[in-house]
KEKOLBA-211483 format. One record per residue: residue in three letters; y, z, x of N, C-alpha, C, O in turn; residue number from 1. Coordinates in pm, 1 decimal, always signed. Each point is the difference from the previous one (the first is absolute). Layout:
# KEKOLBA-211483
<pt rest="ALA" n_py="Y" n_pz="Z" n_px="X" ca_py="Y" ca_pz="Z" ca_px="X" c_py="Y" c_pz="Z" c_px="X" o_py="Y" o_pz="Z" o_px="X" nr="NUM"/>
...
# end
This chain:
# KEKOLBA-211483
<pt rest="MET" n_py="+1212.7" n_pz="-467.9" n_px="-3191.8" ca_py="-59.8" ca_pz="-18.7" ca_px="+130.9" c_py="-11.1" c_pz="-149.1" c_px="+27.7" o_py="-53.6" o_pz="-74.7" o_px="-81.8" nr="1"/>
<pt rest="GLY" n_py="+104.1" n_pz="+31.0" n_px="+197.1" ca_py="+1.9" ca_pz="-141.2" ca_px="+34.7" c_py="-120.4" c_pz="-42.4" c_px="+81.7" o_py="-86.4" o_pz="+80.1" o_px="+35.7" nr="2"/>
<pt rest="LEU" n_py="+84.4" n_pz="-206.6" n_px="-8.4" ca_py="-103.4" ca_pz="-58.6" ca_px="+83.3" c_py="+40.4" c_pz="+15.3" c_px="+145.8" o_py="+107.8" o_pz="-45.5" o_px="+38.0" nr="3"/>
<pt rest="PRO" n_py="-191.7" n_pz="+108.8" n_px="+45.7" ca_py="+35.6" ca_pz="+14.9" ca_px="+140.7" c_py="-10.8" c_pz="-133.5" c_px="+73.5" o_py="-97.4" o_pz="-73.7" o_px="-15.5" nr="4"/>
<pt rest="ILE" n_py="+198.3" n_pz="+44.8" n_px="+94.6" ca_py="+5.9" ca_pz="-122.6" ca_px="+77.3" c_py="+28.3" c_pz="+37.1" c_px="+145.0" o_py="+77.1" o_pz="+91.6" o_px="+28.7" nr="5"/>
<pt rest="ALA" n_py="-141.6" n_pz="-165.3" n_px="+62.4" ca_py="+19.1" ca_pz="+25.9" ca_px="+142.5" c_py="+15.2" c_pz="-131.6" c_px="+75.0" o_py="-60.1" o_pz="-101.1" o_px="-36.3" nr="6"/>
<pt rest="VAL" n_py="+141.3" n_pz="+104.0" n_px="+141.0" ca_py="+8.0" ca_pz="-109.7" ca_px="+95.1" c_py="-26.2" c_pz="+57.6" c_px="+138.1" o_py="+34.8" o_pz="+114.3" o_px="+29.5" nr="7"/>
<pt rest="GLU" n_py="-96.4" n_pz="-195.6" n_px="+53.7" ca_py="-27.9" ca_pz="+42.7" ca_px="+136.7" c_py="+26.5" c_pz="-116.4" c_px="+94.1" o_py="-47.2" o_pz="-111.6" o_px="-21.4" nr="8"/>
<pt rest="LYS" n_py="+124.1" n_pz="+140.2" n_px="+126.1" ca_py="+32.9" ca_pz="-102.5" ca_px="+97.9" c_py="-125.1" c_pz="-36.4" c_px="+79.4" o_py="-70.4" o_pz="+86.7" o_px="+51.8" nr="9"/>
<pt rest="VAL" n_py="+44.3" n_pz="-217.4" n_px="-43.6" ca_py="-114.9" ca_pz="-51.0" ca_px="+74.3" c_py="+45.7" c_pz="-56.8" c_px="+134.0" o_py="-66.5" o_pz="+16.0" o_px="+102.4" nr="10"/>
<pt rest="GLU" n_py="+181.4" n_pz="-82.6" n_px="-106.0" ca_py="+50.2" ca_pz="-66.5" ca_px="+119.9" c_py="+151.5" c_pz="-10.5" c_px="-10.4" o_py="+54.3" o_pz="-23.5" o_px="-108.0" nr="11"/>
<pt rest="GLU" n_py="+13.2" n_pz="+41.2" n_px="+220.8" ca_py="+144.2" ca_pz="-20.7" ca_px="+3.3" c_py="+33.0" c_pz="-89.4" c_px="+118.7" o_py="-42.3" o_pz="+25.9" o_px="+112.6" nr="12"/>
<pt rest="ALA" n_py="+117.3" n_pz="-129.8" n_px="-139.1" ca_py="+45.1" ca_pz="-92.8" ca_px="+102.3" c_py="+152.2" c_pz="-7.2" c_px="-7.4" o_py="+61.3" o_pz="+63.9" o_px="-85.5" nr="13"/>
<pt rest="GLN" n_py="-1.9" n_pz="-139.7" n_px="+172.9" ca_py="+145.2" ca_pz="-10.5" ca_px="+2.6" c_py="+54.6" c_pz="-56.2" c_px="-130.3" o_py="+108.0" o_pz="+39.8" o_px="-43.6" nr="14"/>
<pt rest="ARG" n_py="-181.2" n_pz="-132.4" n_px="-19.8" ca_py="+51.7" ca_pz="-68.8" ca_px="-117.9" c_py="-55.5" c_pz="+48.7" c_px="-133.5" o_py="+55.1" o_pz="-33.6" o_px="-104.8" nr="15"/>
<pt rest="TYR" n_py="-162.4" n_pz="+111.4" n_px="+106.2" ca_py="-61.0" ca_pz="+40.6" ca_px="-127.0" c_py="-77.1" c_pz="+130.3" c_px="+14.3" o_py="-26.8" o_pz="+48.3" o_px="+110.0" nr="16"/>
<pt rest="VAL" n_py="-8.1" n_pz="+6.8" n_px="-227.1" ca_py="-88.9" ca_pz="+115.9" ca_px="-8.8" c_py="-108.1" c_pz="-36.5" c_px="-102.0" o_py="+30.5" o_pz="-49.4" o_px="-108.5" nr="17"/>
<pt rest="LEU" n_py="-155.9" n_pz="+73.8" n_px="+143.8" ca_py="-112.7" ca_pz="-26.4" ca_px="-87.7" c_py="-48.6" c_pz="+133.0" c_px="-57.0" o_py="-28.4" o_pz="+94.0" o_px="+74.1" nr="18"/>
<pt rest="TYR" n_py="+19.2" n_pz="-87.7" n_px="-208.1" ca_py="-43.4" ca_pz="+121.3" ca_px="-68.4" c_py="-120.4" c_pz="-28.3" c_px="-89.2" o_py="-12.5" o_pz="-108.6" o_px="-56.7" nr="19"/>
<pt rest="THR" n_py="-76.9" n_pz="+208.7" n_px="+44.8" ca_py="-97.8" ca_pz="-0.9" ca_px="-108.0" c_py="+62.1" c_pz="+76.7" c_px="-115.3" o_py="+88.9" o_pz="+82.6" o_px="+20.6" nr="20"/>
<pt rest="PHE" n_py="-136.1" n_pz="-109.9" n_px="-143.5" ca_py="+52.4" ca_pz="+71.0" ca_px="-115.9" c_py="-109.8" c_pz="+18.9" c_px="-102.9" o_py="-96.9" o_pz="-75.9" o_px="-4.6" nr="21"/>
<pt rest="GLY" n_py="+113.7" n_pz="+178.5" n_px="-78.0" ca_py="-95.5" ca_pz="+31.0" ca_px="-106.2" c_py="-2.3" c_pz="+149.0" c_px="-26.1" o_py="+97.8" o_pz="+70.4" o_px="+25.3" nr="22"/>
<pt rest="ALA" n_py="-210.0" n_pz="-23.2" n_px="-76.1" ca_py="-16.6" ca_pz="+144.1" ca_px="-20.5" c_py="-20.5" c_pz="+65.5" c_px="+136.3" o_py="-48.1" o_pz="-65.3" o_px="+92.6" nr="23"/>
<pt rest="PRO" n_py="+83.4" n_pz="+192.2" n_px="-78.5" ca_py="-23.1" ca_pz="+67.7" ca_px="+127.1" c_py="-147.4" c_pz="-8.1" c_px="+40.2" o_py="-88.6" o_pz="+40.6" o_px="-75.1" nr="24"/>
<pt rest="GLY" n_py="+64.9" n_pz="-93.1" n_px="+193.4" ca_py="-136.4" ca_pz="-12.6" ca_px="+50.1" c_py="-78.7" c_pz="-117.2" c_px="-55.4" o_py="-116.7" o_pz="-17.3" o_px="+34.9" nr="25"/>
<pt rest="ALA" n_py="+178.2" n_pz="-64.4" n_px="-121.3" ca_py="-69.7" ca_pz="-113.3" ca_px="-61.7" c_py="+95.6" c_pz="-119.4" c_px="-12.9" o_py="+42.3" o_pz="-34.0" o_px="-110.5" nr="26"/>
<pt rest="PRO" n_py="-8.4" n_pz="-29.4" n_px="+223.2" ca_py="+93.6" ca_pz="-111.5" ca_px="-5.8" c_py="-54.5" c_pz="-118.3" c_px="-79.5" o_py="-119.9" o_pz="-27.7" o_px="+0.5" nr="27"/>
<pt rest="VAL" n_py="+210.6" n_pz="-40.6" n_px="-68.4" ca_py="-38.4" ca_pz="-117.4" ca_px="-78.9" c_py="+57.6" c_pz="-128.6" c_px="+57.9" o_py="-31.3" o_pz="-108.8" o_px="-48.3" nr="28"/>
<pt rest="GLY" n_py="+114.9" n_pz="+119.7" n_px="+150.9" ca_py="+56.4" ca_pz="-120.4" ca_px="+58.8" c_py="+86.1" c_pz="+29.2" c_px="+120.7" o_py="+16.0" o_pz="+114.3" o_px="+42.9" nr="29"/>
<pt rest="ARG" n_py="+40.1" n_pz="-225.2" n_px="+11.4" ca_py="+89.6" ca_pz="+8.2" ca_px="+115.5" c_py="+124.4" c_pz="-83.8" c_px="-27.9" o_py="-7.1" o_pz="-106.4" o_px="-61.5" nr="30"/>
<pt rest="VAL" n_py="+120.7" n_pz="+156.7" n_px="+108.2" ca_py="+126.2" ca_pz="-71.5" ca_px="-11.5" c_py="+72.2" c_pz="+2.7" c_px="+134.1" o_py="-14.8" o_pz="+92.6" o_px="+79.8" nr="31"/>
<pt rest="ARG" n_py="+93.6" n_pz="-197.8" n_px="-58.0" ca_py="+80.0" ca_pz="-10.3" ca_px="+121.4" c_py="+146.8" c_pz="+7.0" c_px="-40.4" o_py="+46.3" o_pz="-76.8" o_px="-84.4" nr="32"/>
<pt rest="LEU" n_py="+25.5" n_pz="+169.5" n_px="+145.4" ca_py="+143.7" ca_pz="+18.2" ca_px="-23.0" c_py="+74.6" c_pz="-55.9" c_px="+120.2" o_py="-15.8" o_pz="+48.1" o_px="+112.2" nr="33"/>
<pt rest="ARG" n_py="+97.3" n_pz="-150.3" n_px="-136.8" ca_py="+78.4" ca_pz="-60.5" ca_px="+107.5" c_py="+124.9" c_pz="+83.4" c_px="+24.5" o_py="+78.2" o_pz="+25.2" o_px="-91.7" nr="34"/>
<pt rest="LYS" n_py="-60.5" n_pz="+16.9" n_px="+215.0" ca_py="+112.8" ca_pz="+86.4" ca_px="+34.4" c_py="+134.2" c_pz="-72.2" c_px="-6.7" o_py="+101.8" o_pz="+62.8" o_px="-28.9" nr="35"/>
<pt rest="ILE" n_py="-99.8" n_pz="-190.8" n_px="+54.4" ca_py="+125.6" ca_pz="-74.5" ca_px="+6.5" c_py="+69.1" c_pz="-6.0" c_px="-135.7" o_py="+120.2" o_pz="+24.4" o_px="-10.1" nr="36"/>
<pt rest="ASP" n_py="-197.1" n_pz="-57.4" n_px="-95.1" ca_py="+62.2" ca_pz="-22.4" ca_px="-130.1" c_py="-58.4" c_pz="+83.0" c_px="-113.8" o_py="+48.2" o_pz="-8.9" o_px="-112.9" nr="37"/>
<pt rest="GLY" n_py="-150.1" n_pz="+88.7" n_px="+139.5" ca_py="-59.2" ca_pz="+84.0" ca_px="-103.5" c_py="-98.5" c_pz="-71.2" c_px="-90.4" o_py="-50.0" o_pz="+59.7" o_px="-95.4" nr="38"/>
<pt rest="ASP" n_py="+20.6" n_pz="-186.9" n_px="+123.2" ca_py="-98.1" ca_pz="-72.3" ca_px="-80.5" c_py="-137.6" c_pz="+63.9" c_px="+14.5" o_py="-36.9" o_pz="+48.9" o_px="+106.7" nr="39"/>
<pt rest="ILE" n_py="-37.4" n_pz="-50.5" n_px="-216.1" ca_py="-132.5" ca_pz="+60.6" ca_px="-2.6" c_py="-101.2" c_pz="-107.3" c_px="-36.6" o_py="+17.0" o_pz="-72.5" o_px="-98.0" nr="40"/>
<pt rest="GLU" n_py="-121.2" n_pz="+63.7" n_px="+177.2" ca_py="-104.4" ca_pz="-100.4" ca_px="-19.6" c_py="-133.2" c_pz="+69.3" c_px="-26.5" o_py="-41.4" o_pz="+87.8" o_px="+75.7" nr="41"/>
<pt rest="LEU" n_py="-25.0" n_pz="-127.9" n_px="-183.3" ca_py="-134.9" ca_pz="+49.7" ca_px="-25.3" c_py="-92.8" c_pz="-68.0" c_px="+99.1" o_py="-10.5" o_pz="-122.7" o_px="+1.2" nr="42"/>
<pt rest="VAL" n_py="-56.1" n_pz="+200.4" n_px="+81.0" ca_py="-91.9" ca_pz="-54.5" ca_px="+99.9" c_py="-138.1" c_pz="-15.6" c_px="-60.0" o_py="-64.5" o_pz="-103.4" o_px="+17.1" nr="43"/>
<pt rest="SER" n_py="+18.6" n_pz="+207.1" n_px="-88.1" ca_py="-133.2" ca_pz="-8.1" ca_px="-60.3" c_py="-19.6" c_pz="+110.9" c_px="-102.0" o_py="+63.8" o_pz="+105.1" o_px="+5.8" nr="44"/>
<pt rest="PHE" n_py="-153.9" n_pz="-131.8" n_px="-99.2" ca_py="-53.2" ca_pz="+102.0" ca_px="-89.0" c_py="-141.6" c_pz="+29.5" c_px="+47.2" o_py="-68.1" o_pz="-88.7" o_px="+51.5" nr="45"/>
<pt rest="SER" n_py="+24.1" n_pz="+211.2" n_px="-68.4" ca_py="-135.8" ca_pz="+38.2" ca_px="+35.6" c_py="-100.0" c_pz="-73.3" c_px="-89.1" o_py="+15.3" o_pz="-2.5" o_px="-122.1" nr="46"/>
<pt rest="ALA" n_py="-116.3" n_pz="-56.5" n_px="+182.6" ca_py="-104.0" ca_pz="-70.9" ca_px="-75.8" c_py="-86.6" c_pz="+97.7" c_px="-78.8" o_py="-56.4" o_pz="-36.3" o_px="-103.2" nr="47"/>
<pt rest="SER" n_py="+45.9" n_pz="+157.9" n_px="+150.6" ca_py="-87.0" ca_pz="+98.1" ca_px="-66.2" c_py="+68.3" c_pz="+70.0" c_px="-117.3" o_py="-65.2" o_pz="+69.4" o_px="-78.1" nr="48"/>
<pt rest="HIS" n_py="+195.1" n_pz="-87.9" n_px="+66.3" ca_py="+73.8" ca_pz="+67.7" ca_px="-107.1" c_py="+64.1" c_pz="-106.3" c_px="-88.2" o_py="+100.0" o_pz="-60.8" o_px="+38.4" nr="49"/>
<pt rest="ASP" n_py="-155.6" n_pz="+38.7" n_px="-153.5" ca_py="+50.4" ca_pz="-103.2" ca_px="-89.7" c_py="+55.2" c_pz="+65.1" c_px="-125.7" o_py="-48.7" o_pz="+104.5" o_px="-43.0" nr="50"/>
<pt rest="GLY" n_py="+149.2" n_pz="-165.8" n_px="-15.1" ca_py="+53.7" ca_pz="+52.0" ca_px="-125.0" c_py="+150.0" c_pz="-6.3" c_px="-4.3" o_py="+65.1" o_pz="-26.0" o_px="+101.2" nr="51"/>
<pt rest="PRO" n_py="-10.1" n_pz="+49.6" n_px="-217.6" ca_py="+145.4" ca_pz="-8.6" ca_px="-17.0" c_py="+76.6" c_pz="+108.4" c_px="+74.0" o_py="+119.3" o_pz="-16.3" o_px="+25.7" nr="52"/>
<pt rest="ASP" n_py="-184.7" n_pz="+126.4" n_px="+9.3" ca_py="+71.5" ca_pz="+107.3" ca_px="+67.8" c_py="+48.6" c_pz="-42.9" c_px="+138.4" o_py="+93.7" o_pz="+60.1" o_px="+52.5" nr="53"/>
<pt rest="ARG" n_py="-154.5" n_pz="-162.0" n_px="+8.0" ca_py="+48.1" ca_pz="-50.3" ca_px="+129.4" c_py="+143.9" c_pz="-49.0" c_px="-14.5" o_py="+84.9" o_pz="+29.1" o_px="+84.3" nr="54"/>
<pt rest="ARG" n_py="-58.3" n_pz="-102.6" n_px="-190.2" ca_py="+135.4" ca_pz="-50.9" ca_px="-22.5" c_py="+97.0" c_pz="+113.5" c_px="-32.1" o_py="+116.8" o_pz="-5.5" o_px="+38.3" nr="55"/>
<pt rest="TYR" n_py="-164.9" n_pz="+108.3" n_px="-108.5" ca_py="+84.5" ca_pz="+115.0" ca_px="-30.6" c_py="+40.9" c_pz="+70.1" c_px="+129.6" o_py="+117.0" o_pz="+32.6" o_px="+19.8" nr="56"/>
<pt rest="TYR" n_py="-214.4" n_pz="-10.1" n_px="+67.4" ca_py="+32.6" ca_pz="+61.9" ca_px="+129.1" c_py="+103.1" c_pz="-84.1" c_px="+74.8" o_py="+97.3" o_pz="+53.6" o_px="+52.9" nr="57"/>
<pt rest="LEU" n_py="-118.2" n_pz="-184.0" n_px="-48.5" ca_py="+92.1" ca_pz="-88.4" ca_px="+71.0" c_py="+140.3" c_pz="+10.3" c_px="-59.6" o_py="+98.0" o_pz="+6.7" o_px="+74.2" nr="58"/>
<pt rest="ALA" n_py="-87.4" n_pz="-5.5" n_px="-204.9" ca_py="+130.2" ca_pz="+9.7" ca_px="-66.2" c_py="+70.8" c_pz="+131.2" c_px="+34.5" o_py="+122.8" o_pz="+3.7" o_px="+7.2" nr="59"/>
<pt rest="GLN" n_py="-197.7" n_pz="+102.2" n_px="+13.9" ca_py="+59.3" ca_pz="+128.7" ca_px="+35.3" c_py="+37.7" c_pz="+6.7" c_px="+147.8" o_py="+94.4" o_pz="+69.6" o_px="+37.5" nr="60"/>
<pt rest="VAL" n_py="-167.9" n_pz="-141.6" n_px="+45.4" ca_py="+20.1" ca_pz="+5.0" ca_px="+144.7" c_py="+121.7" c_pz="-81.5" c_px="+44.3" o_py="+70.9" o_pz="+40.2" o_px="+92.3" nr="61"/>
<pt rest="VAL" n_py="-46.3" n_pz="-153.0" n_px="-156.5" ca_py="+107.5" ca_pz="-89.4" ca_px="+43.4" c_py="+136.2" c_pz="+70.6" c_px="+6.9" o_py="+65.8" o_pz="-8.8" o_px="+103.7" nr="62"/>
<pt rest="PRO" n_py="-20.4" n_pz="+78.3" n_px="-209.0" ca_py="+131.0" ca_pz="+66.4" ca_px="+11.8" c_py="+2.0" c_pz="+109.9" c_px="+106.6" o_py="+102.9" o_pz="+24.8" o_px="+62.9" nr="63"/>
<pt rest="ARG" n_py="-216.6" n_pz="+39.9" n_px="-43.9" ca_py="-7.0" ca_pz="+105.1" ca_px="+102.1" c_py="+17.3" c_pz="-60.7" c_px="+139.2" o_py="+73.0" o_pz="+53.8" o_px="+83.3" nr="64"/>
<pt rest="LEU" n_py="-140.3" n_pz="-165.4" n_px="-59.0" ca_py="+12.7" ca_pz="-66.2" ca_px="+129.6" c_py="+141.8" c_pz="-53.2" c_px="+20.9" o_py="+52.3" o_pz="+4.7" o_px="+111.4" nr="65"/>
<pt rest="GLN" n_py="+9.0" n_pz="-54.3" n_px="-216.5" ca_py="+138.5" ca_pz="-46.0" ca_px="+11.6" c_py="+93.5" c_pz="+114.8" c_px="+35.9" o_py="+98.2" o_pz="-19.9" o_px="+71.6" nr="66"/>
<pt rest="SER" n_py="-127.8" n_pz="+138.7" n_px="-120.4" ca_py="+82.2" ca_pz="+116.2" ca_px="+36.8" c_py="-17.8" c_pz="+33.6" c_px="+148.4" o_py="+95.1" o_pz="+45.3" o_px="+63.8" nr="67"/>
<pt rest="TYR" n_py="-214.3" n_pz="-66.4" n_px="-7.8" ca_py="-18.7" ca_pz="+20.2" ca_px="+144.5" c_py="+92.0" c_pz="-95.1" c_px="+77.0" o_py="+67.6" o_pz="+39.2" o_px="+95.2" nr="68"/>
<pt rest="HIS" n_py="-67.2" n_pz="-165.3" n_px="-139.3" ca_py="+84.1" ca_pz="-99.9" ca_px="+67.5" c_py="+147.8" c_pz="+39.1" c_px="-10.2" o_py="+73.7" o_pz="-9.2" o_px="+98.2" nr="69"/>
<pt rest="ASP" n_py="-31.2" n_pz="+52.2" n_px="-215.5" ca_py="+139.7" ca_pz="+38.6" ca_px="-19.9" c_py="+41.3" c_pz="+113.2" c_px="+94.0" o_py="+114.1" o_pz="+4.7" o_px="+45.8" nr="70"/>
<pt rest="ARG" n_py="-206.8" n_pz="+85.6" n_px="-17.5" ca_py="+27.7" ca_pz="+113.7" ca_px="+89.2" c_py="-34.5" c_pz="-29.6" c_px="+146.1" o_py="+30.8" o_pz="+79.6" o_px="+88.7" nr="71"/>
<pt rest="SER" n_py="-95.3" n_pz="-195.0" n_px="-63.9" ca_py="-50.0" ca_pz="-34.9" ca_px="+135.1" c_py="-90.3" c_pz="+110.6" c_px="+52.8" o_py="+4.9" o_pz="+35.4" o_px="+117.8" nr="72"/>
<pt rest="SER" n_py="-87.0" n_pz="+18.0" n_px="-206.5" ca_py="-93.9" ca_pz="+105.9" ca_px="+33.9" c_py="-136.4" c_pz="-37.9" c_px="-57.1" o_py="-14.0" o_pz="-21.8" o_px="-120.3" nr="73"/>
<pt rest="TYR" n_py="-85.6" n_pz="+14.2" n_px="+207.0" ca_py="-132.3" ca_pz="-48.9" ca_px="-39.3" c_py="-104.2" c_pz="+108.5" c_px="+27.3" o_py="-56.9" o_pz="+5.6" o_px="+109.0" nr="74"/>
<pt rest="PRO" n_py="+31.9" n_pz="+80.8" n_px="-208.3" ca_py="-89.8" ca_pz="+114.3" ca_px="+21.4" c_py="-144.4" c_pz="-45.3" c_px="+23.5" o_py="-42.1" o_pz="-106.3" o_px="-45.7" nr="75"/>
<pt rest="ASP" n_py="-31.4" n_pz="+189.6" n_px="+117.8" ca_py="-142.0" ca_pz="-27.3" ca_px="+24.7" c_py="-81.5" c_pz="+15.7" c_px="-126.6" o_py="-93.2" o_pz="-76.6" o_px="-24.5" nr="76"/>
<pt rest="VAL" n_py="+128.1" n_pz="+176.2" n_px="-56.3" ca_py="-71.7" ca_pz="+28.5" ca_px="-125.2" c_py="+102.6" c_pz="+45.9" c_px="-102.7" o_py="+96.4" o_pz="+69.0" o_px="+33.1" nr="77"/>
<pt rest="ASP" n_py="-118.5" n_pz="-108.1" n_px="-156.9" ca_py="+84.8" ca_pz="+46.6" ca_px="-110.0" c_py="-87.7" c_pz="+9.8" c_px="-124.2" o_py="-92.8" o_pz="-78.7" o_px="-18.5" nr="78"/>
<pt rest="GLN" n_py="+123.5" n_pz="+175.9" n_px="-65.6" ca_py="-78.5" ca_pz="+19.9" ca_px="-122.3" c_py="+93.1" c_pz="+50.8" c_px="-110.0" o_py="+90.0" o_pz="+79.9" o_px="+25.8" nr="79"/>
<pt rest="TRP" n_py="-112.4" n_pz="-126.9" n_px="-148.4" ca_py="+81.0" ca_pz="+42.7" ca_px="-114.4" c_py="-79.8" c_pz="-24.0" c_px="-128.5" o_py="-105.3" o_pz="-63.7" o_px="+2.1" nr="80"/>
<pt rest="ASP" n_py="+156.5" n_pz="+114.9" n_px="-112.1" ca_py="-61.1" ca_pz="-21.9" ca_px="-131.1" c_py="+87.3" c_pz="-98.0" c_px="-78.1" o_py="+122.2" o_pz="+13.8" o_px="-5.9" nr="81"/>
<pt rest="ALA" n_py="-188.1" n_pz="-112.7" n_px="-53.5" ca_py="+73.6" ca_pz="-100.1" ca_px="-79.0" c_py="-17.9" c_pz="+28.3" c_px="-147.7" o_py="+53.8" o_pz="-72.5" o_px="-83.7" nr="82"/>
# end
């Protein structure tokens, strides 16, 4: 049984998509995915959630977001087990 991970779209603009990421219903941070080149920028980590698992979530989210860019498809919500 894996660790459940979720992303949720917060904002979409012409040049980027902003997502929260973390456990379902308990985001640990925000990332910005640039539509032009697929670059991903860490916007923030949650101040209330501290620990090494924040980096683990981020490491799992980056390839998933890159796959969105590769498909030019930016879902509102996505969830999977890592």
